[in-house]
VOPAGU-2260 file (C-alpha; in pm, 1 decimal, decimal comma):
REM VOPAGU-2260
SITE   aa  ch    i         X         Y         Z
SITE  UNK   A    0    4012,1   20974,3   -7083,4
SITE  UNK   A    1    3992,3   21345,7   -7004,3
SITE  UNK   A    2    3809,7   21490,3   -6708,2
SITE  UNK   A    3    3440,0   21515,3   -6787,6
SITE  UNK   A    4    3279,5   21850,1   -6721,1
SITE  UNK   A    5    2926,1   21899,8   -6840,4
SITE  UNK   A    6    2915,3   22263,5   -6943,8
SITE  UNK   A    7    2581,3   22288,0   -7116,3
SITE  UNK   A    8    2278,0   22069,0   -7128,7
SITE  UNK   A    9    2000,4   22143,0   -7370,7
SITE  UNK   A   10    1654,0   21995,2   -7370,0
SITE  UNK   A   11    1425,4   21920,6   -7660,8
SITE  UNK   A   12    1066,6   21829,3   -7571,3
SITE  UNK   A   13    1158,6   21778,1   -7203,9
SITE  UNK   A   14    1406,4   21502,5   -7294,3
SITE  UNK   A   15    1781,6   21519,7   -7257,9
SITE  UNK   A   16    1880,5   21466,5   -7621,0
SITE  UNK   A   17    2157,0   21720,5   -7693,2
SITE  UNK   A   18    2448,9   21753,7   -7451,6
SITE  UNK   A   19    2767,1   21959,0   -7479,8
SITE  UNK   A   20    3069,8   21886,7   -7262,6
SITE  UNK   A   21    3400,5   22055,2   -7190,3
SITE  UNK   A   22    3677,4   21819,6   -7303,0
SITE  UNK   A   23    3663,1   21454,3   -7408,4
SITE  UNK   A   24    3342,3   21256,1   -7380,2
SITE  UNK   A   25    3304,7   20970,2   -7134,7
SITE  UNK   A   26    3173,6   20728,1   -7399,0
SITE  UNK   A   27    3079,2   20430,6   -7175,5
SITE  UNK   A   28    2886,3   20654,8   -6933,4
SITE  UNK   A   29    2699,4   20849,5   -7201,1
SITE  UNK   A   30    2602,2   20536,3   -7396,0
SITE  UNK   A   31    2492,8   20359,4   -7077,6
SITE  UNK   A   32    2290,1   20662,4   -6964,8
SITE  UNK   A   33    2116,6   20682,2   -7302,5
SITE  UNK   A   34    2045,6   20308,9   -7301,4
SITE  UNK   A   35    1898,7   20325,9   -6951,1
SITE  UNK   A   36    1690,2   20634,7   -7038,0
SITE  UNK   A   37    1530,1   20449,8   -7330,8
SITE  UNK   A   38    1529,4   20090,7   -7195,8
SITE  UNK   A   39    1151,3   20084,2   -7148,0
SITE  UNK   A   40    1058,8   20296,3   -7449,9
SITE  UNK   A   41     989,7   19988,6   -7664,4
SITE  UNK   A   42    1245,5   20077,8   -7930,9
SITE  UNK   A   43    1365,9   19774,9   -8124,5
SITE  UNK   A   44    1688,7   19940,9   -8240,0
SITE  UNK   A   45    1957,9   20151,3   -8073,9
SITE  UNK   A   46    2232,0   20250,2   -8319,7
SITE  UNK   A   47    2521,9   20458,0   -8177,2
SITE  UNK   A   48    2803,5   20630,9   -8363,5
SITE  UNK   A   49    3120,7   20734,0   -8179,4
SITE  UNK   A   50    3373,8   20975,4   -8332,9
SITE  UNK   A   51    3730,3   20947,9   -8205,8
SITE  UNK   A   52    4029,2   21177,9   -8262,0
SITE  UNK   A   53    4277,7   20996,3   -8486,3
SITE  UNK   A   54    4656,0   21017,0   -8465,2
SITE  UNK   A   55    4741,7   21181,4   -8797,1
SITE  UNK   A   56    4955,9   21462,4   -8936,6
SITE  UNK   A   57    5147,3   21503,9   -8610,3
SITE  UNK   A   58    4857,4   21654,9   -8414,3
SITE  UNK   A   59    4827,6   21614,7   -8038,1
SITE  UNK   A   60    4449,5   21636,7   -8051,9
SITE  UNK   A   61    4167,3   21858,6   -8171,8
SITE  UNK   A   62    3988,3   22155,5   -8021,9
SITE  UNK   A   63    3630,0   22261,7   -8094,4
SITE  UNK   A   64    3427,6   22583,8   -8086,9
SITE  UNK   A   65    3048,1   22557,4   -8111,7
SITE  UNK   A   66    2786,5   22815,8   -8202,6
SITE  UNK   A   67    2507,1   22682,8   -7982,1
SITE  UNK   A   68    2198,5   22869,8   -8116,1
SITE  UNK   A   69    2249,2   22736,8   -8469,9
SITE  UNK   A   70    2345,4   22390,1   -8343,8
SITE  UNK   A   71    2027,0   22371,0   -8137,3
SITE  UNK   A   72    1813,4   22482,2   -8433,4
SITE  UNK   A   73    1984,2   22232,9   -8667,0
SITE  UNK   A   74    1941,0   21953,6   -8411,9
SITE  UNK   A   75    1570,4   22031,2   -8354,9
SITE  UNK   A   76    1513,1   21993,5   -8729,9
SITE  UNK   A   77    1661,7   21644,1   -8714,8
SITE  UNK   A   78    1464,9   21560,4   -8401,0
SITE  UNK   A   79    1144,4   21651,0   -8589,8
SITE  UNK   A   80    1242,3   21428,6   -8884,6
SITE  UNK   A   81    1312,7   21139,6   -8649,1
SITE  UNK   A   82     987,9   21187,2   -8458,9
SITE  UNK   A   83     792,5   21157,5   -8786,0
SITE  UNK   A   84     931,8   20801,7   -8810,9
SITE  UNK   A   85     871,8   20721,4   -8444,2
SITE  UNK   A   86    1241,8   20756,1   -8362,4
SITE  UNK   A   87    1459,4   20989,5   -8155,3
SITE  UNK   A   88    1816,5   21110,0   -8201,3
SITE  UNK   A   89    2055,7   21188,5   -7916,9
SITE  UNK   A   90    2386,6   21368,3   -7954,5
SITE  UNK   A   91    2681,5   21466,4   -7736,1
SITE  UNK   A   92    2974,4   21680,6   -7848,9
SITE  UNK   A   93    3289,9   21820,5   -7695,0
SITE  UNK   A   94    3379,0   22184,1   -7657,2
SITE  UNK   A   95    3746,2   22271,7   -7622,2
SITE  UNK   A   96    4036,6   22027,6   -7632,1
SITE  UNK   A   97    4014,5   21653,7   -7701,0
SITE  UNK   A   98    4336,1   21454,0   -7716,8
SITE  UNK   A   99    4429,8   21164,1   -7943,4
SITE  UNK   A  100    4217,8   20849,1   -7911,8
SITE  UNK   A  101    3951,9   21031,4   -7709,2
SITE  UNK   A  102    3596,8   21088,6   -7828,6
SITE  UNK   A  103    3455,6   21427,7   -7928,1
SITE  UNK   A  104    3123,5   21316,6   -8081,7
SITE  UNK   A  105    2854,2   21062,2   -8008,2
SITE  UNK   A  106    2520,1   21026,9   -8182,4
SITE  UNK   A  107    2255,1   20758,2   -8144,4
SITE  UNK   A  108    1920,3   20679,8   -8297,5
SITE  UNK   A  109    1648,2   20489,5   -8112,3
SITE  UNK   A  110    1376,1   20350,1   -8335,2
SITE  UNK   A  111    1103,9   20086,3   -8339,4
SITE  UNK   A  112    1262,4   19935,4   -8653,1
SITE  UNK   A  113    1630,6   19875,6   -8730,0
SITE  UNK   A  114    1607,6   19998,3   -9092,6
SITE  UNK   A  115    1483,2   20341,1   -8977,0
SITE  UNK   A  116    1764,4   20366,0   -8721,6
SITE  UNK   A  117    2032,8   20254,6   -8967,1
SITE  UNK   A  118    1920,8   20502,3   -9233,5
SITE  UNK   A  119    1880,8   20792,0   -8989,0
SITE  UNK   A  120    2220,5   20750,1   -8825,1
SITE  UNK   A  121    2397,2   20759,2   -9161,7
SITE  UNK   A  122    2208,2   21067,1   -9284,4
SITE  UNK   A  123    2243,7   21242,0   -8948,6
SITE  UNK   A  124    2621,0   21188,3   -8918,7
SITE  UNK   A  125    2682,2   21299,5   -9278,8
SITE  UNK   A  126    2468,5   21612,4   -9236,3
SITE  UNK   A  127    2640,8   21684,2   -8905,0
SITE  UNK   A  128    2979,2   21691,2   -9082,3
SITE  UNK   A  129    2838,5   21920,7   -9353,6
SITE  UNK   A  130    2607,9   22151,8   -9157,8
SITE  UNK   A  131    2672,7   22167,2   -8783,2
SITE  UNK   A  132    2824,0   22498,4   -8664,4
SITE  UNK   A  133    3130,2   22342,6   -8501,2
SITE  UNK   A  134    3477,8   22469,9   -8582,2
SITE  UNK   A  135    3777,4   22238,8   -8553,4
SITE  UNK   A  136    4135,8   22328,7   -8460,3
SITE  UNK   A  137    4447,5   22111,3   -8460,1
SITE  UNK   A  138    4647,0   22098,5   -8137,6
SITE  UNK   A  139    5020,0   22117,9   -8221,6
SITE  UNK   A  140    5301,9   22203,6   -7983,8
SITE  UNK   A  141    5053,3   22347,2   -7736,6
SITE  UNK   A  142    4895,7   22578,5   -7996,9
SITE  UNK   A  143    4543,7   22579,9   -8145,2
SITE  UNK   A  144    4561,5   22603,9   -8526,6
SITE  UNK   A  145    4244,8   22638,3   -8733,7
SITE  UNK   A  146    4201,9   22324,9   -8950,6
SITE  UNK   A  147    4102,1   22510,8   -9266,8
SITE  UNK   A  148    4204,2   22230,8   -9505,7
SITE  UNK   A  149    3969,3   21984,6   -9328,8
SITE  UNK   A  150    3681,5   22226,0   -9272,2
SITE  UNK   A  151    3350,5   22217,7   -9453,6
SITE  UNK   A  152    3180,9   22539,1   -9560,9
SITE  UNK   A  153    2838,0   22597,1   -9409,0
SITE  UNK   A  154    2610,0   22768,6   -9658,4
SITE  UNK   A  155    2583,0   23140,6   -9579,0
SITE  UNK   A  156    2836,4   23127,7   -9294,5
SITE  UNK   A  157    3071,3   23410,1   -9377,0
SITE  UNK   A  158    3433,0   23346,7   -9470,4
SITE  UNK   A  159    3387,2   22974,2   -9542,1
SITE  UNK   A  160    3026,5   23006,2   -9652,6
SITE  UNK   A  161    2890,7   22985,8  -10001,8
SITE  UNK   A  162    2709,5   23303,0  -10105,8
SITE  UNK   A  163    2356,5   23256,0  -10237,9
């Protein structure tokens, strides 16, 4: 596992729910911290999702750039949706390089009911892939190469965006 370096911590409604880290995520620590933070919140369901860098196409890992103002706005929208159902969403993501078999993304939903948590985590992860302002690069032979073929256009986002 890479060296953990918390580079940015953002707060929504005085709770630590969105965290950005330099390098790979320390999955056991983050999941344990989240569990302990919510242990007495009376949620009946805690559904985590962990994204891991796969060994494919000869890459050595992935590297990520994040546009934080749009990410924070996007995340707050999801936090509002969750709150309407009595749930909360937490997310951690890497910035910079993450090597093979390390984690770059963790999301979790805490909810009074399992069905709410199961439905939210699926919708949240799918929308994250489609809408979050995070750009992915392949790491090959020590170089960072933009992963255009695996990128998803964000509506209105310039070169990859769809014009309205």
